[in-house]
N, C-alpha and C positions, 0 to 999 in steps of 0.2 A: 156389205157383201151381197152379190147378186143372188136372188132367190133360187135361180136355176143352176147354181154352181154344182150341186151334187149330181144333177142329171148330166151336166156338161162333162164332169169328170168321168162318169160312167161311160159316156160316148168316147171320150179320149182314150180310156183304158181298153175299150173294145178294139180300137184302131191300133193303139200302141201299148200293149201290155208290158209290164216290167219297167215303166217309166219312173224317173225320179220326180220329186215335186217341181224342181226347176224345169225339167223337160215338159211336164204337164202345163206349166205356165206358158211355155213357148207354144205348145199345141193350142191352148186357148187363145193366145194372142193372134194366132193364124185365123181364128174365127171372130176376131174383133171383140174378144172378151178379155179385158185387162184387169187382173187381180193380183194381189200380193202373195208372196210365198206363205205368209202367215195365214192368209185366208184359205189357201190350198191345203196347207198342213192341218189347219183346224177342222176343215171338212173331212179330210181323210181320217184323221185320228178319232174324231167324234162319231164316225160311222163304221166302226169295226165289224159290224154285222154285214157290211157290204164290201168294204175294202180291207185288204190285208197286205202287209209289207214283207217282201222277201228279205232275209237277212243279208244285208249288204251295206256298203258305205259309199254314197248316201242310200237310205232305204229305197227300195224299188217296189212299186205298187202293182197289185193285181186285183181283179174282181174275184170275190170268193167263188162265184159260180163258173169262173173261166177255167177251161181246160188248159193245163200247163204241164210241162215235163217234171215238175216237182210237186205234183198233187199229193204225194204222200207226206209232204212237209206242210203242216198247218200251224204257222207260228202263233195264231190267235188261240190255239188250243194248248193249254199248259200241259207239260208232262206230269205224270203222277208225282205229287209231292207229299203224299200221305206219310211216307216213311221218313221224311226229313224232320229233324227236331226243331224246325223253325218254318215259318211261312215265307213264301216268295211273292213279291209283286208279280202282276201279270207280265210286265216287261222282262223280269228276270227269268221267268219260265220260258218266255218267248226267245230270249237270248240263248238259253241252254239248248232249246230246240234247233236254233240256227247253227250253233256250234256243232251239235251232233250231226246235223244234216251235212255239214262240211267235213265230215270224217273225223270229228273230235279234234279239229285243228282250227284255229282262228283267233282273232282279237275281238274282244267286246270293248267298244269305245263308248263310254257313258260319262256324262258330266259329273264333276265332283259332288259328292253328297247324295248320289242317287242309290248307292248300295251295291256297287260292283263286287265287293268282297263276298257277298252271299252267293253269288254265282260260282265263285271259286270254291267256297265251302261245300256247295251242293255238288259240284263236279268231283271234288275230293271224296265226298261221302259215297257217291256212286262207284268211283274207282276202288276205294277201299273195300266196299261191300262185295265187289267183283273179284277180290283177291289180289288187286294190284297194289302198287306203291305210289306215293305222291311226294313230290318236292314242290315247295312254295318258295319261289325266288323273290327276294325283296332287295331294294337298294340301300336300306338304312337300318340301323339298330332300332330306331323308334318303330319302324314297321315290323321288324322281327318280333318285338314284344307285343305289338297289337295283334298280329296274326296268331301268336302263341296263345294269347288270352282267348281268342275265338275258338281255336282248335281244342283247347282244354275244356271249354264250356260245352261245345256241341259235338265233339268227337272224342270223348273221354276214354272210350274203350280201346282206342288204338294207341300204340307206342309212339310217342312224340320225341323227336330229336331236334336239336338246334345246332347251327354252325355259324359262328361269328360272335362277336362280343364276349370272347373268352370261352365259348362253347365249341366242342370239337367232335360232336356225334357224327357217325358215318351213316350214309344212306342205307347200306346193307344191313345195319343193325336195328333199324326202326321201320315203322309203317309209314310215317309221314315226317319229312325233314323240312324245317323252315331254315333257309340259308340266306345270309347276306351275300350279295353277288361277289364282293371282294374275296370271299372265303372259298368260292367254288369255281373261280375262273380256271378253265382247263382241268377241272377235277376228273379223275377216272373212277367211276363207280362200278362195282361188281355186284350186280343184283341177280345173278344166276338165271337170266332169261325171263324174269318176271316182267309183266306189263307195267309200264310206269307213266304217270301223268305229271307234266310240268305246268304249274300255275305260276305265271310270271306277272307279278304285280308291278304296276308302273313300268310296263314293258318297253315303253319308248326309251327308257334309260339304258337299254341293253344293245343299242345299235353301234356303240363305239367298238373299236377294234379289240380292246381289252375285255370289255364286258360281254361281247359276243361269244367269248370262250366258254361262258356258262350255258350256252344254248347247245346242248348235245343232241345231235340227230340220231346217234346210236342208242342212247339210253331212253329217250322219251318218244314213244310212239304217239301219245296223245299230248296236245300242246294248247294251252289256253292262255292268251295274253289279256291283261286288263289295263286299261288306260283311260284317263279323261281327255288326253291330248296326244293322240297316237302319232300324228304327222310331225315330222321333224324338219326344221329349216334346212338341214344339210342333206335331206333326202335319204337319211339312214333307214327310215321305215321301208323305203322301196328297195334299197340295195341289200339290207341285212335282215330285217324283220319279216317282210312279206314272204321271202323264200322259205323261211323257217315255219311261220305260223299259217301260211297260205292267205295272208291278208285279213282284212276286217270281215267278220261274219255277221256283226250286228252293231248298230249305232243308236244310241239314245241321245238325242240332242235336246236343246232347251224346249223346242216346240212340243215334242212328244212328252217330255217329262212334265211340263206344265199341263198339257192337255189331259194327261192321265193322273193328275194330282200327285205325282211322285215328288215334286218339289213345289215350293211356294211361288205364287205370282209375285212380280216385283216391279218396282219403278225406280228410275235413276235420275239424279240431279247432277249435271256437269257444272262445276263451279270454277271460275277462273280467278287467279290472283296475279299480282305483279311482283317482279323483283324490286328490291331497293336499288339505289344507284350503283353501289359497289358490287352487288350480286350481278346486275345486268352487265357491267363492264367485264367482270370475270367470265361470265357465261359467253359473251360475244367473242372474247379472246379465244377461249377454248373451242368454241364452235367453229370459228374461222380457221383455226389450225387443223381441226379434225377434217373439215371439208377440203382444205388444201391438200393434206396428206392423203386423204382418200382418193381424190382425183389423180394424184401422182401415181399411187399404187395401181389404180385401174389402168391408167394410160401407159405406164412404163414398166410395170411388173406383171402385167396380164392377170391381175387378181380379178376373180369373178365378182361383178358388182351385186348380183342378186342370185339366190336369196341372201339376206343379210347374214344368216347363220353361216353360210358357206364362205362369204366374204371374211367374216371374223375368224373362222377357222384357218383360212389361208394366210391371213395377216399374222395370226399367232405363230404359225409355222415359220413364216419368213422372219419374224422377230427373233427367232432362236439362233440365227446365224446363217452364213452363206455369203452372198454378195454384200459387200460393205455398205453401199449406198442404199440398197433395198432394205437391208436389216435396220439401218438407221431410220429410214422413213417409216417402216412398220412399227418400230418402237415409239417413234414420235406420234404416230396416229393413236396407238393404244393409250399413250399417256394423255393426249388431248381428249380422247373419248372418255377416259376415266374421270378426268377433271370436270368435264361437262356434266357427267352423271352426278358427280358429287355436289356440284352447285345446284342442280335441279332437286337433289334429295333433301336439302336442308334450308330452303328459303324461310326467312322469318315469317312471311305472310301465310305460309301453310300452317305453322303452329298457331298463329293468330286466328286462322280460320277454325281450327279444331277447338280453340278456346271459345269462340263465338257460337259454336254448335252445341254447347252444354245444355240449353233448354230441350233440344231434340234428344240428346243423349240420356237425359234424366227420364224421358218418357219411354225409352226403349227398354226391352227386357234384358238384352245383352248387346254389347257393341264390340266390334273388332275394328281396330285402326291399323291399316297396312302402311308400312313405310318401306323405304329402300335400305336404310342404314340403321344400325343399332343405336347410334346417338339420337337419331330422329325419333325412334320408338321410345327411348327413355325421356326425351323432352316432352313428347306427347303425354306420356303417363304422368309426368310431373305436373303438366298443365292441368290435367283433369283432377288429380289429387288436390291441387291448390284450390279448386272450385268445390271441393267436398264430394267429388265423385270417385269412388274407389277404383283405381286403375293400376295395372302393372305391365311392365315391359317383359316380353319373353323372347329370348334369342339364344343363339348358339353359345354365347359366353356364360350362360347360366347352366349349372349342373343339371343332369338329367332328373335328379330327385326334386330339385326346385322347380323345374319346368312342369313335372307331373303335379306338384303341389299347387302351382298357379292354375293349371288347367282344371284341377279338382275344385278350387275356389270359384273359378269361372262357371263351372257346371252347377254348383250348389247355390250360386247367387250371392255369395259373400264378396265376390269381385265382379264389378259391373262392366269394366272396360278392359279389353286385352289389346295391347299395342305390340305389333310384331313386324319385323322384316321378313326375309324369305323363309325363316324356319317353319312358317305355317303354310307355305305355298304348295307343298306337295306331300301327300301321304299322311300327315299327322291327323289323328282323330280329335277334332275340336268340337266341343259342344256348340250347338246351333245358336247363331245370333240372328237378330232381326234388323240390325242396322250396321252397315259396313261403311267406313270412312276410308277411302283410298287416297292417301296423301302422296304416295309414290305411284303415279299412273304410268305403268310400264308399257313399252311398245311391244312387249312379248305377248302374243295371243295366249300362249300356254300359261304364263304367269297370271294374266288377268282372268282366264277361265277358272284357274285354281282358286283365286281369291273370291270370285263370285260364288263359287260352290260352297264356301264357308258360311254363306249367309242365306242362300236360297233353299236350304232344306225346309221341308214342309213344317208348318207351325201347327201345333195341336188345336189352336183356336181359329185357324184359317187366315191369320193375319198376313198381309203383304210383307215381303221383305223390301227394304229400302236401302239405297246406296247414294253416297256422295263421292264423286270422282273429282278430285282437285287437279288442276293443271296450271302451269305458268303460261300466261298469255305470250304469244309470239315466240315460242320455243318449240323444240321437237316434241314436247308434250301436248301442244295445242291441237285439238281435233281439227281446227281449221287448216292446219298444216299437214293433215293426214295421219296424225297419231291415233292409235287404236282403230284404224280404219277397218281391218278385218274383224276385230273384236266387236266393234259397234255394229257391224253388219250382222253379226251373230245374234245380238241381243235386241236390236230395235224392232225386229219382226215379232218378237214374243213378249217384250216388256210391255206392261200396261201403259207406261208413259216414260218418255225420255225428255227431260226438260233441260235446256242449256240456259242457265241464268246469266251467262257472260261473266265479266269481271265484277267481283264483289268488293266494294270499298269498305273501310272500317265503319261499323255500325249499320251495315245494310243486310245483315244475315237473318234478320227477323223473318223475312219472307221465306227463306229456305227452311228455317225451323218450323214455320207454320205448314209448309208443304210436307215436310217429313212427319210431322205430328198428326197430319190428317190421315189417320189409319184407315186403310182400305181393307176390305174383306174379300174372300175368294168369290168368284163368279165368272160369267163369260168374259173372256179377254177382249177388251175393246181394241179398236184399231190403234196400233202403236203410232205415236206421233212425236215429232220434234217441235218444241215450242219455246218461245222466249217469254219470260215473265216480265 
């Protein structure tokens, strides 16, 4: 990193106050100073006595001494938290300030595991103390119960009501209502003119036509959205959520979270495997059909090719009926797409890889194995148990009571490995692990960010988090073919190391285990690099 980068950033912000990190990179390039975004962010975040960020997405930077139209807003100065029954990280207090500065409306976008919930609890605390009412909107019963536990612990003096999972409390009868979105779509509340705050957890889930009915402009004058992955591939955040919340007021990304020791430093190993002959044949057949039908739909049915989320939404609509030929092609595409994903989800080589990683698994404190399908999670758990490592699969086919029991065992250490498909991708409060093995490497940036967040939570001893991301060579999972492109862009700037070991043959995983067992400890983040072992 250039020794004069701090001075150069000062000069750039004098000329262009309110610039993002990427814009500052461009400004410096114009002066023939070429630096990475990680270097810029590291300098900005480590010199908060000199630089401060305006609540925005992405963060926009000012000099503290600069005169600006928002000088009353000092995000580096935390609001008084002495009355809160819990402590806030500096970033959480900063996010609250940004939200207040935006008229108590806005979305706080922060990576999974950083502690977004406490911003919601603090905002609720202030609202209730001011005589208002609070609704906490959640997308699932699991989150209903998690929020209820937080409220009961930290806001016990207020009347709590629940709506969903068999509960039917009314907002007018309680001080704070926690509601599953399915239970309050188009609900009409009578709160007799009281001021009300809406805390919308996982707010990106509420941009659909049905869920948007829970976002009442008449009832909620104050609106706080919480999300790890606010942007939607169908642009629903722009069309539905931004008008309601007034957009993002604060963003905590990997760079800031690591720089402020909110989350753990981490390193990543990308590991390739190969299909066997029958798997390759089946994959190529499904992939060929999917590509053919996709091209036909784009060229003959005017389906939007990008973003992919919009393409899928339009194809799903066409598959429901209408033009006979178009409907048939849409259904054929969805069938081929599903078959391709299924082949990628369960190759024998991925389970063999998990088996060969047992030496690294034994050295880890806790391990989470992420799969795409339930049967893959169960196979992985069976593999580890066969090696004498206590493991369990957790998925939607298991009762709520059993899932809670498994998570408790994982927390107390009696269970070493948790194998899970999407049930852990969003919202579920999972005890922190220090090794993540991703057997189903999703092309969804949202899913991958959620999965990473399960492992990068800060470790009490300062230990690095470590990840193995498995992919099938020469498929849509292969990073060489663009898989995870946006996701890898997010993490390579801040990961201590990203190593692509290529395709691993049988008996060659010893070097991966050695790499994973070489525990690192927190310290200055070195230049992120891609390397081959």
